[in-house]
KOLTORKE-917159 format. One record per residue (C-alpha): z, y, x; residue in three letters. Coordinates in steps of 0.001 Angstrom, whole numbers, plus 500000, padded with zeros to 6 digits. Example, Ala and Ser with C-alpha at 12.3 -4.5 7.8 and 13.67 -1.06 7.14 Angstrom:
2
507800495500512300ALA;507140498940513670SER;
***
This chain:
432
406359419752712461MET;409391419304710516SER;411661421791712586GLY;415511421682712712THR;418264422326710491LYS;419832425370711087LEU;423068424622709118GLY;425296426578706816ALA;426713428987709554ARG;423381430138711214LYS;422571430472707485TRP;425188432986706703ALA;424777434822709632SER;421211435222709053ILE;421979436684705423ILE;424717438747705880LEU;423597440563709437VAL;420137440502708084GLY;420693441765705109LEU;423236444499706583ALA;420930445549708862GLY;417999446082705739GLN;420834448256703868PHE;420844450832707007ALA;417288450550707994TRP;416151450953704151THR;418410453864703946ILE;416692455452707385GLU;413380454647706373ASN;413065456043702860MET;416378457813701802TYR;416541460051705040PHE;413020461390704166ASN;414045461877700457VAL;417554463499701501TYR;415104465695703843LEU;412520466537701724TYR;414835467131698772ASN;417722469459700601THR;416042470940703280ILE;412219470890703206SER;409075469550701519THR;406985469888704549ASP;405526465922705538PRO;405523467459708866ASP;409328466943709216TYR;408820463296707832ILE;406139462375709863ALA;408599463796713272ALA;411524462006712245MET;409873458633711827VAL;407827458956715172GLY;410959460012717321TRP;412785457389715543SER;411083454714716332ALA;410075456219719974ALA;413873456043720083ALA;413678452132718468ALA;411242450826721304THR;412979452367724116LEU;415980450703723020THR;414496447770722041ALA;413235447362725743LEU;416739448669727687LEU;418765446498725546MET;416557443299724840GLY;415911442984728644ALA;419858443193729381LEU;421089441104726589SER;418945438523728690ASP;419868439394731756ARG;423732438971730466LEU;422952435951728619GLY;424643437212725371LYS;423402438501721870ARG;426608438683720022ARG;428750441378721650ALA;425211443486721471PHE;425268442194717645ILE;428615443110716327ALA;429068446205718875GLY;426100447650717630GLY;426551447190714120TYR;430048448831714270ILE;428724452086715790LEU;425518451676713725TRP;427538452118710441GLY;429822455188712004ILE;426269457255712816SER;424666456169709530THR;427524457735707367ALA;427457460968709791ALA;424347461869708125PHE;426059463479704892GLY;427342466133706975LEU;424202467521707998VAL;423327470318705557THR;421345473550705649VAL;425186475384705064GLU;426582473683707922ASN;423735473909710039ALA;424019477757709302GLY;427597478008710284ARG;426972476005713535LEU;424061478127714327PHE;424031481590712432PRO;421535482867714919ALA;418912480383714290ALA;416749479395711056ASP;419016477454708932ALA;416391475228707706MET;414632474704710691ARG;417993473858712790THR;419286471523709844ALA;415769469592710326ALA;416216469350714095VAL;419697467853713496MET;418296465376711176ILE;416022464102713802VAL;418750464119716461VAL;421342461877714386LEU;417982459995713234ASP;417291459236716842CYS;421624458402717698VAL;421719455927714837MET;418310454347715463THR;419826453306719117PHE;422649451623717802PHE;420640449985714869GLY;417854448849717531SER;420312447914720279THR;422293445332717336ALA;419327444409715230ASN;415834444569717135ASP;416962443591720286ALA;419797441234720129ALA;419535439755716418PHE;415935439196716690ASN;416352437788719954ALA;418938435867718535TRP;416749434246715731LEU;413913433368718312THR;416667431813720382ASP;418234429844716896ALA;415298428714715394THR;411541426404715908ASP;408481426576714986GLU;409188423918712385GLY;411545426201710544ASN;410374429742711493ARG;407754430171708299GLY;410806429156706106ARG;413702431061708019THR;410728434327708300GLU;410232434049704223ALA;413560434528703482VAL;413964437211706272ILE;410963439073704610ALA;412953438972701731VAL;416084440725702810LEU;414575444330703193PRO;413406443873699709LEU;417021442674698604ALA;418195445498700397ALA;416108448167698397MET;417365446517694809LEU;420641446615695750VAL;420362450396696531ILE;418171451234693989PHE;419958449594691395GLY;423674450169692318ALA;423817453316694321PHE;420680455584693446ASP;422567457652691020GLY;424422458628694180LEU;421485460306695503THR;420312461832692187GLN;423656463335691658ALA;423589465216695275GLY;426528462953696415ARG;424662461992699840TRP;428008462033701722SER;429368459153699459GLU;426099457334699464PHE;425748457487703295PHE;429399456798703778GLY;429329453900701595ILE;426522452049703407PHE;428173453217706888GLY;431371451397706236ALA;429460448372704934LEU;427651447648708109VAL;430351448656710419THR;432517445704708625ALA;429338443314708866VAL;429834444585712624GLY;433306443244712613VAL;432653439941710482ALA;429435438910713360ALA;431835439252716262ALA;433452435806714611PHE;430569434378712742LEU;427512434409715128ILE;427397432456717887LYS;425419432359721266ASP;423062429734721473GLU;424074426875724079PRO;420710427302726196THR;421154430929726826LEU;422131431571730081ARG;422220434695732415PRO;419509435558734452ARG;419605436355737583ARG;415986438106738095ASP;415648441940738215SER;416562443815735605TYR;414075446611736498LEU;411351444274736799LYS;411958443030733059ASN;411668445991731174LEU;408147446357732151VAL;407500442623732102TYR;405509442853728746GLY;403375445586730365LEU;402310443778733449ARG;398327442671733084PRO;399271439366734566SER;401555438924731838VAL;398891439833729189ILE;396438437692730520ARG;398621435061730783SER;399327435646726907HIS;396543436636725165PRO;397426435002721630GLU;400502436804721915LEU;398851440033722202TYR;396306439695719816LEU;399062438806717399ALA;400854441988718697LEU;397934443901717748LEU;397334442170714352ALA;401047443237713526PHE;400675446752714966ALA;397121447681712862VAL;399148446079709673PHE;402489448154710217SER;400521451375710412ILE;398719450846706891ALA;402123450369706024VAL;403484453621707159GLN;400547455273705573VAL;402151455124702310PHE;405852453803702821TYR;407588456267704203PRO;406539458716701144TYR;406627456140698701LEU;409908457313696781ILE;408899461045697004ILE;405242459882695388TYR;406594458493692411ILE;409155461134691751GLN;406691463968692148ASN;403668462798691799TYR;403902460255688889LEU;406886462477687589CYS;408992459047687010ILE;412210459857687179ASP;414006456107686505ASN;411989454882689864TYR;415089452759690383ALA;413116450067687475VAL;410315450507688893VAL;411198449284692194LEU;413630446913691064GLY;411085444991689179VAL;408671445075692154VAL;411362443983694416LEU;412681441140692478VAL;409123440013691943PHE;407839440413695578ALA;411272438540696678SER;410886435325694406LEU;406944434961695511VAL;408271435322699436SER;410871432992698959VAL;408942430370697284PHE;405778430650699484SER;407831429888703272GLY;407179426692702863LYS;403611426642701941PHE;402989428892704977ILE;404412426598707136ASP;402478423790705710ARG;399068425465705560ALA;399499427304709381GLY;400577431007709357LYS;397079432038710079LEU;395272430195707572ARG;397726431533705075PHE;397450435768706211LEU;393494436250705224LEU;394890435370701180PRO;398020437073701730ALA;396057440503703263SER;393817440106700071GLY;396820440120697676VAL;398135443363700099MET;394824444827699729LEU;394197444446696115ALA;397515446053695465GLY;396874448835697581LEU;393585449667695128LEU;395550449136692565ALA;398267451644693292MET;395452454138693903TYR;394394454222690079PHE;397854453109688533ALA;399420456106686423ARG;401883455138683991GLY;405434453183684735MET;403630449785683500ALA;400637450061685471ALA;402830451241688498VAL;405211447976688002ILE;402115445544688184VAL;400481446861690879SER;403528447372692942GLY;403907443599692472CYS;400703442969693852ILE;401012445078696949MET;404694444273697654MET;404369440246697282SER;401011441080699677GLY;403050442886702128TYR;405935440365702442MET;403732437498702835LEU;401502439300705623VAL;405051439992707192THR;406426436735707254ALA;403108435377708500CYS;402690437510711304LEU;406589437605712194SER;406861434070712567GLY;403689433648714479LYS;404705436201717196LEU;408120434228717496ARG;405744430782717895ASP;404200432673720600LEU;406491434594722461THR;407964432505725422PRO;411463431141724950PRO;413530431972727828ASP;412149435394727582LYS;412978436157723793ALA;414910439496724513GLY;412231440872727326HIS;409782440844724190PHE;411696442368722014GLN;410806445498723422GLY;407158445112723364ILE;407056443950719906ARG;408960447324719138MET;406108448888720826LEU;403775447175718822PHE;405451446950715515ALA;407357450337715582VAL;406621452812717921LEU;402697452882717502ILE;402829452389713554PRO;405727454504713060MET;403834457728715210ILE;399960456977713638ILE;401240455844710369GLY;403130458587709014PRO;400723461496710744ALA;397888460077708847ILE;399397460162705616GLY;400768463438706103SER;397234464693706747ALA;396340462852703675VAL;398831464665701963ILE;397815467869702975LYS;394726467462702861GLY;395025466586698984SER;398683467366697695GLY;398841471060698822THR;400006473807696308TYR;401757476987696218VAL;404888477945694429GLU;406464481175694437LEU;404657482032697495GLY;406023478929699050VAL;403403476444700142THR;404776472873699273ARG;403080469369699361SER;403489465953697271VAL;401714462422697718PRO;398817461760696253THR;397156458628695220PRO;395104459203698766ALA;397960457324700780ILE;397328453920699307PHE;393606454301699824LEU;393836455378703528ALA;396434452361704045ALA;394128449816702351ALA;391529451018704596ALA;393851450658707453VAL;394734447285706488LEU;390926446050706336ALA;391120446799709938ALA;394111444665710757SER;391765441332710080LEU;389809442345713219ILE;392688440547715347PRO;393525437746713509VAL;389655436454713273ALA;389566436851717186VAL;392857434901717121LEU;391580432294714567ARG;388587431778716791ARG;390524431021719719ARG;392996428920718453GLU;390335426612716703ARG;389001426042720511ALA;392064424960721487VAL;393637422654718741PRO;397062423939717908ALA;400425421980716527ALA;400656421813712885PRO;402703424319711599GLY;400788427126713656GLN;
***
């Protein structure tokens, strides 16, 4: 299937709005953790709690706002307004410090209070981000693409998180290392807000999108109905595979920078991550057409093998060169698996209910993984990387997090195998 050409305006919307969203998500998924670890507490349970609560907020938001965008027949307003508020709440993180928490709540434990404030603000920011990106922008992507061009589209989209990390690590990480957190959060908060304003003029709702007149409350739980699950078994197998894969990623991902800084003692981690991200991005972009030609599920097995090899290599890597090589393999596999599974999910999503299923996608791709994955990582860290310094118990991530992630990743191939067997029984269209 050749697919419809998207055109310059759609590509500009995908790249600009998608990249700005990934700036915000990168800061939330990686730098909030570092900010919490470096300025408030080294206890990994706080990071796991923040990730878990944020995931719950994101999933609930996607359920509510995805169905609402279907109901109203609008995506652009949710994207533009959500991005504006997303940027403002991101900038506010620089105000949360132990000192400020102590001033606001003098009778409470300042460290614990600051940690709670971080979690609450993270949930607020996630509400706006999930409304704009997870619910509305993802539904718009499904509206704007088709089965013949989603492999290429998803390959580009998969690069955006890495491109965002590359820009942040290469040009702005020095602010965090110098402790200039308020400036760091403020810069990217302003950027995301500006893109929200631009999105109001750049993005257009698809002509086929129409307001729905069915029950909004029923649509909230549409994807959880047993009858819907029974009628779309391939979709839910793909969601299950994505959930297990995402759990594997979350075992190590929230602790990655902390691991490089504090276990490997590589201060210039921006160089390591920069090389890895450029390499993985190139692999992802050039693989998009091969994913469409070979078929997403057929390409998925070797892609998973590449990521598995990278995780095992990261377990043994110690020096900068070894970490760069291992990281290139691991992140290339990660990007390829993401492109295959994300494209397959869009193929299997009923086109008239794209918004309905954004909450279900978040349940499997965000909520479950971000509760289970970081908890596994925290347990592994506490079992292998805890020490006492000046009477205070501290925890440092160890290579065991990559071994645990590899074990979970291998389990994701089970639902993939079942899905492939079902699709062999009923011949699929090319590109599937």
